[in-house]
N, C-alpha and C positions, 0 to 999 in steps of 0.2 A: 675478388669473391666476397660477397656479403655474408657475414656471420649472422645467423638468426638471433634476434633479440626477443626475449620474453620477459614481460613485467607483470606484476600483480599489485593492485592498489585497492585499498578499502576506503569507503566513503566516511565511515565513522568508526573509530576504534573503541568507543564506549557506547553501549546501548542499554536501555532498561529491559527488564524481562519482557519478552513478547514483541519488542520492537524489531524493526527490520533494518538491515544495512546491505549495501551492494558491494560486491567484490568484482573488480574489473580486471580481466585478463587480456593483455595486449601482446600480439605477436607481430613482429616485423620481419618480412622475408622477401625473396625475389618474386616477381610476378610469375604466376603459373606454378608456384610451389604447391605441393599437396600438404595441407595443414590439418592435423587432427587435434582437436581440443577436448578436454575432459567433458563428459556428458553425465549429468546427474538426473536421476528420476525425482519427481516431486516427493517431498518428505524424506529424502535420503539424507543420511548424516554424512557431512564432509569430514567430521571428526566427532567422537562421542560428545554429545551435548549441543552441537551446532548443526542445525538442520538447513538444507538447501530447499527453499520454497519453490524457486523457479530459476530457469536460466533463459536468457534471451537468445535470439538467433544471432549468429555471428555477423558482424557488420564489417564490411571491407571498404577501405578507402585507398585511393591511389596517391602515392607520394612521388618524389622525383626519381629519375634514373631507373625506371621499371621496378620500383619497390612498392609493396603493398603493406598496409597495416590492417590486421584483423583484430577486432575487439569483441569480446563476449562478456556479458554481465550476468552475475549470479546473485540472487537475492537470498540472504541468510537471516536466520533468527535463532533464538535460544530461549529456553524457559527455565534455566537453572543459573543461579548467580555463580560466576566463576571467571577466571582468566583462562581463555582458551588459546591453544596453539593451533593455527590453521596451517597445515603442511603445504609444502610447495606443490604447485600444480604441474603436471607433466604434459608437455606438448610434443607432438611428433611432426617434424617438417621434412618432407621427402625421405622418410624412413629413419631420420636421425632424431634422437630423443634429446629434448631440452627440458629444463625445469625452471620455474620461477622461484622467487624468494618466498620464504615463509612469512606469515603475518600473525598478529595477536589480536584477539577480540576480548574486551572486558565487558561482561554482562553484570549490570547492577540491579539490585532489588529495589522495589518501591518502598520507601520508609513508611511504616505504619505506627501511629501513636497508640500503643496499647495501654499506656498509663492514664490516659484521659479519655475514656470512652464517652463521657458526657458531652464531648464536643460534637459527636455525631448523632444526628436525629434520625428516627425511623421514617419511612415513607408516610406522607400525609394521607389521611382518609379522603374518600370522595366527598366533594363539597356538595351541600344541599343547594338546590335552586333557590334563588332569593324570592321567587314568587311561584304560585301554583297556577295551572292553566285555568282553573275555575275562576280565579280572580280577574282574568283578562279575556275570558270567552265572550261575554256580552259586548264589551267595547269593540272587539274584533269583528263580530258578526254585524254590529251596527255600522261599522265603517265599510264593510263589504256591501251592505244594503245601500248606504249612502252613495258609493261609487256607482252601483248599478242604476239607482234612480237618476243620478246626474247624467249618466250615459244615455238613458232612455229619454230624458228631457231634451238632450242635445239632438238626438236622432229624430224624435217625433214632434217636438214643439218648436224648436228653433230653426228647423229647416224650411226654406220658402217653398 
């Protein structure tokens, strides 16, 4: 008899504020087993301060001896600097409850240099055009006239 195995892995244990990381929940069970994995709504908090942005559809793969592996990916983010405890995820396989291990997620802030504000420049203003249309209007119209006269000469004079 196979005992159900449940594991939880995180892609990156350290992220900057607003970045995303994926948590992968994997369940290994007998083929035909009824597996229920946690479902989170978009923007639902898995723990205070850590938000679940999305979860993928469960992906099932066949292993040896009528064993299947079901994998589900959850995308997490946070907007507060802290070290977060991600609690174990509970999985139900054929009515029996299992839980994964817990994880930690460290969210770091972006360092800002407030002592030297002169290093940062404001947005630049809109650049003036290096020329005015009036400066180039007559050469433009003369070139259009030249092309038209050349086309007319080819059509009417040079045709046999």
